[in-house]
C-alpha positions, 0 to 999 in steps of 0.5 A: 477522526476516530483512531483505534488509539492515539500516539504522540507524532507531534513534529514528526514528518510523515511521507505517504505515496499513493496518499490521496487514495482510499486506503492510504488516504485514511492512513493520512488522516491518522497520522495528521491526527496524531500530530504529524506533517504529512506529505501526500504523494501521488499522481496528479496534483488536484487529487493530491491538493484535495486531500491536503485540504481535507487534512488542513480543514481538520486541523491537520498539517499536510502538503500534496505533491504530484510524484511518479514513484517510477521516475527517481527525478520526480522522487527527488524533486518531491523530496526536496519540497518536503524538506523545504516545507516540513524538514526530514522524513521520519516515517515512510509509508510506501503505499503506491501500487496496483494492477493492470489488466494486461497482467490478468487471465480472463478465467481462474483455470486453463482449459484446453479449449480456451487456447482456440478462444481469441476472446479470452486472455489466457496464461499464454496471452499475458502481455510483457509490458503489462506484467512489467508495469505491475512489477515496476509499480509495486516493487520498484514503486516501493524500492525507489521511494525508500532509496530517496527518503531513507537517507534522512532517517539514518541513525535518527531516533523514531524513524521507520518504513512501512510497505503495503504488501497484500494477503495475496503475498501469502496465498496468491489469488487466481487471475492476477499472477503479476500482482500476487508476485509482485506483492510477494516480492514487496514482502520479501523486500520488507524483510531484506530492508529491515535487515540491511538498515538495521545497524542504522536505526531504521525499522522496516515493517509491511501491512498486508491488507486483505479485501477492501473496497477501493476505486481501483477494484469496485468494478471487480467486486460489484455490478453496475447495479450494486449487486456482489459479483460472483467473485465477491461471493467467493472472497466472502466465503473465504473470509471468516469474518464474512465481510469486506474490510473498512479503511480505518480497520488498517490504522491500528496496525499502522499506529502500532508499527509507527510507534517506537514505544509500542513496537520498538523492537518490531522489525521485518514483519509483514502483518496481514489484516485480512479477516483471517482470509490468509489463515483459512484453508476452505474447510 
């Protein structure tokens, strides 16, 4: 694949949770293209194997492992496989995450008449289990893999953790309070962990993507006929670059953050890659 720039990751072991998805899949490709051995951790062995085979077909080294990032035993088993096949982890990308409909309101604003409409999900109707799922997947799904794989990194040169936050951690989006709050927690955890790990040589940073089209959000952004939804129009009107991001546009930031030579003193930062969405006031 064509990279924004190349770094030498030969003999580095990279673990990518959510690595079979669109955005983290591009990260897997980039890390492998730089010579890393990449362990793809996602739900579903079939999708993991498919992504690993893509990497291998392009001359890279990869394995796919079916993992539930909320299950410590599942993570432990995955860690054992990574150690056996590739060796200790040097770089961890915490990319697993997502939203849930039960943590989402129907409308952007609450009006009094909505309270008597059983067809709407208002703030007062948000499901506790749905909200818990979103927080667990995004926050615990970042913390637990870090607990498992950071053990390999202690006082080894060039080791780092990259978390995936979101631009809505800076400015919460309407309708998705659980997801916005969970990603804000990921950003805060990134800063906390960077400080906590600073004496044992592990850097911890995060990337905060803006709006990218993925399998998870495609139906929210486009109608069945391929035309943009009303929410898409609002997104693009609030993105000064007037478009969605492309997955490859995250790779420059990723490679910069994992490169010890380029970013050896960069620690505890959350970098938005969002076409200036989080910087735009609307006027």
